N, C-alpha and C positions, 0 to 999 in steps of 0.2 A: 504494500500500500504506500503510495506516495502522497505528498501533501497537495497534489494537483487537484484533488477533489474538494477544494475549499468552496464554501458557500457563504453568502452573506445573510442566510436565514438559518435559524436554529432548527435542528431536527428534534421534534417533540415526540415523546412516547407516553403512553398511558400505563401507569403502574397499576397492579392488581388491587391496591388499597385505595384507589380513586384519585391519587395525586398524579400530577403531570410531571414528567422529567424531561431533561434535555440531553441529547447525545452531542458532545462537542469533539469527540475524537475516536480513533480506532487503533487497536493493537492486534497484530497477527503474531501469535506465539507458538512455540512448540519445539521439541516435545516438552510438555509440562507447562504449568502455570507461569505467567510472567511475574517477575519479582516486583516488590514495592519499589517505586521510583522509576520503573520502566518508562521511557519517553513515549509519548503518544503522538501519532500523526493527526494533526488537527483537521477537523471537518468544517470548522467554523472560523471565519476571520474575525479578529477583534477580541474583545474581553469576554471572559466567561460570564454567561448570564446568571441569574439568580439560581439558588439551590432548588431542587437537587439536580446536579449535573453529573453525567456519567461518561465513561469511555466504553465503547463496544469492544469486547475482547473475543477473539476466536483462538482456540487452542487446538492444535493438531496433535493427535495422539497416535504414534505408530502402532501398528498391529502386527505382532509376531506370533507365530504358532510353531511350537516345537513338538514333534511327534517322536516318541520313543518306542522302538520295537522291543517288546518285553522278552522276546526270544533271543535276539542278537545284541540288545542294548545299543544298537545303532540309532543315532538321532538324525532327524531331518527337520530343518527349519524352513518355514515358508513365510514370506512377507506378504501381507495383504494391504489393500488401500488404507491409508490413514483415516481415522474418524476425526470429526471436528465437533467440539462443544463450543457453545456461545454463552456469554453472560454480559451484564452491565456491571461495571465496577466504579466505585467512587474515585474522584480524581482531585489533584491539587494543581494550582497554578505555580509555575516555577519561573525564574527569570528568563529561561530559554523556551518556555512553552508549557505543556501539560505533562503530568506524570501520574501513574497509578498511586493512589493515596495509601498510606500505611493504615493498618488496623481495620481493613474492610473485612466483613464477615458475610457468610451466606445467610440469606433470609428466606422466608416463605414466599416472598414477593416474586412476581413475574412481570414482564413488560412485553407489550406488542411492539415489534420493530417494523417501521415502514420500509419501503424499497429505498435503498441507498445506491447511488451511482458507483459502479465498480466493486460493490461488496455483495456477496451472495450469502446473506445471514439467515439464520432461522427466523421465522416470523414471531415466535414467542421464546423469550430467553429468561433465565434466572437473573435475579438482581442481588448484587453484593454491595451492601451499604456500609458506611463507616460505623464501627462499633461505638456505642456510647460509653 
């Protein structure tokens, strides 16, 4: 993802608790979750709008299958297509842009994600908010 997908309009999402949220950036990570402080590719030009603001995160998980023949103990490993999970994470403003905020935690919330140019995201994603 490059920052060429900038927009001058906020990308709004509806959270399952009735609040509205705003997606201001995107991170493509993998394998594994991105670390706190990971830089975010901005989707929105200008200042971060009012809370709650989020970064859309995709995480690619490699899929490896190992088969062991119990008679010969020979192993055979197969690589399958990666799977991808999606979620919204809390973010912080930094002097150089946006970064994934520390202390975010999984919640029961979900959010509907609209079509975003250049991003093939799931339509409903989990939400990770800042822990209180």
